[in-house]
C-alpha positions as a Markdown table, in Angstrom:
| # | Residue | x | y | z |
|---|---|---|---|---|
| 1 | Met | 0.0 | 0.0 | 0.0 |
| 2 | Asn | 1.2 | 3.5 | -0.8 |
| 3 | Gln | 2.8 | 5.2 | 2.2 |
| 4 | Lys | 0.8 | 8.3 | 1.7 |
| 5 | Leu | -2.4 | 6.4 | 1.8 |
| 6 | Arg | -1.4 | 4.6 | 5.0 |
| 7 | Gln | -1.5 | 7.9 | 6.9 |
| 8 | Phe | -5.2 | 8.4 | 6.2 |
| 9 | Glu | -8.1 | 6.4 | 7.4 |
| 10 | Thr | -10.0 | 6.6 | 4.1 |
| 11 | Tyr | -9.6 | 8.1 | 0.6 |
| 12 | Lys | -11.8 | 11.0 | 1.7 |
| 13 | Asp | -9.0 | 12.2 | 4.0 |
| 14 | Ile | -6.6 | 12.7 | 1.1 |
| 15 | Glu | -6.4 | 16.3 | -0.4 |
| 16 | Tyr | -6.5 | 16.2 | -4.2 |
| 17 | Pro | -6.0 | 19.3 | -6.3 |
| 18 | Lys | -9.2 | 20.6 | -7.8 |
| 19 | Ala | -9.7 | 20.0 | -11.5 |
| 20 | Thr | -10.2 | 23.7 | -12.0 |
| 21 | Glu | -6.9 | 24.7 | -10.4 |
| 22 | Pro | -4.0 | 25.1 | -12.7 |
| 23 | Ile | -0.8 | 23.3 | -12.0 |
| 24 | Trp | 2.0 | 25.7 | -13.0 |
| 25 | Arg | 5.3 | 24.4 | -14.3 |
| 26 | Lys | 8.3 | 26.2 | -15.6 |
| 27 | Ile | 9.3 | 25.4 | -19.2 |
| 28 | Phe | 12.2 | 26.7 | -21.2 |
| 29 | Ile | 12.0 | 27.3 | -24.9 |
| 30 | Gln | 15.1 | 27.8 | -27.1 |
| 31 | Ser | 14.6 | 29.0 | -30.6 |
| 32 | Gln | 16.4 | 27.2 | -33.4 |
| 33 | Leu | 17.8 | 29.4 | -36.1 |
| 34 | Pro | 18.9 | 27.8 | -39.4 |
| 35 | Glu | 22.5 | 26.9 | -39.4 |
| 36 | Asn | 23.4 | 29.7 | -41.8 |
| 37 | Leu | 21.9 | 32.3 | -39.4 |
| 38 | Lys | 23.7 | 31.1 | -36.2 |
| 39 | Ser | 26.3 | 33.9 | -36.6 |
| 40 | Leu | 23.5 | 36.5 | -36.3 |
| 41 | Asp | 22.7 | 35.0 | -32.9 |
| 42 | Lys | 26.3 | 35.4 | -31.8 |
| 43 | Leu | 26.3 | 39.0 | -33.0 |
| 44 | Ala | 23.0 | 39.7 | -31.2 |
| 45 | Arg | 24.4 | 38.5 | -27.9 |
| 46 | Asn | 27.5 | 40.7 | -28.3 |
| 47 | Ile | 26.9 | 44.4 | -27.3 |
| 48 | Trp | 29.4 | 45.4 | -30.0 |
| 49 | Trp | 26.5 | 45.5 | -32.5 |
| 50 | Ser | 25.2 | 48.7 | -30.9 |
| 51 | Trp | 28.3 | 50.7 | -31.8 |
| 52 | Asn | 28.6 | 49.3 | -35.3 |
| 53 | Asn | 26.2 | 51.0 | -37.8 |
| 54 | Glu | 26.6 | 48.2 | -40.4 |
| 55 | Ile | 25.5 | 45.5 | -37.9 |
| 56 | Phe | 22.7 | 47.7 | -36.6 |
| 57 | Glu | 21.5 | 48.2 | -40.2 |
| 58 | Leu | 21.8 | 44.4 | -40.8 |
| 59 | Phe | 19.4 | 43.6 | -38.0 |
| 60 | Glu | 17.1 | 46.4 | -39.1 |
| 61 | Ser | 17.0 | 45.0 | -42.7 |
| 62 | Ile | 15.8 | 41.6 | -41.5 |
| 63 | Asp | 12.4 | 43.1 | -40.6 |
| 64 | Lys | 12.2 | 46.8 | -40.2 |
| 65 | Glu | 8.8 | 47.0 | -38.5 |
| 66 | Leu | 9.5 | 44.2 | -36.1 |
| 67 | Trp | 12.9 | 45.8 | -35.3 |
| 68 | Lys | 11.1 | 49.1 | -34.4 |
| 69 | Gln | 8.4 | 47.3 | -32.3 |
| 70 | Leu | 11.1 | 45.4 | -30.3 |
| 71 | His | 12.9 | 48.7 | -29.6 |
| 72 | His | 16.0 | 47.6 | -31.6 |
| 73 | Asn | 16.6 | 44.5 | -29.6 |
| 74 | Pro | 18.4 | 41.9 | -31.8 |
| 75 | Ile | 17.9 | 39.0 | -29.5 |
| 76 | Leu | 14.1 | 39.5 | -29.4 |
| 77 | Leu | 14.2 | 40.1 | -33.2 |
| 78 | Leu | 15.7 | 36.7 | -33.8 |
| 79 | Asp | 13.4 | 35.0 | -31.3 |
| 80 | Asn | 10.3 | 36.6 | -33.0 |
| 81 | Leu | 11.1 | 35.8 | -36.6 |
| 82 | Ser | 8.7 | 33.5 | -38.3 |
| 83 | Tyr | 9.9 | 30.4 | -40.1 |
| 84 | Gly | 9.2 | 32.1 | -43.4 |
| 85 | Ser | 11.3 | 35.1 | -42.7 |
| 86 | Asp | 14.1 | 32.9 | -41.3 |
| 87 | Lys | 14.0 | 31.0 | -44.5 |
| 88 | Lys | 13.9 | 34.1 | -46.6 |
| 89 | Ser | 16.8 | 35.7 | -44.7 |
| 90 | Gly | 18.8 | 32.5 | -44.9 |
| 91 | Lys | 18.9 | 32.7 | -48.7 |
| 92 | Asn | 20.2 | 36.2 | -48.6 |
| 93 | Gln | 24.1 | 36.1 | -48.6 |
| 94 | Glu | 24.3 | 39.4 | -46.8 |
| 95 | Phe | 22.8 | 37.9 | -43.6 |
| 96 | Tyr | 25.4 | 35.3 | -43.0 |
| 97 | Gln | 28.6 | 36.7 | -44.4 |
| 98 | Asn | 31.5 | 37.1 | -41.9 |
């Protein structure tokens, strides 16, 4: 017999979570960029991009509207790209040179 059950006289004494109560769990999601765009992730995580106009413009050119909405945050930009825009950017040589 289950040790927890031995503590109680009957099943009625056991406290079960209510079906309407959420059970919260932490999950971690890591985005997966195409292999040819991995260098952009490395650039995004290096603060150097903020002093380099060419790199700033590179991130801006990926998706100008999204870049503005995310307040020029390259990490959020890469995390919020749709698969279609990832694929489109991946075909453009400018995005993964250097």
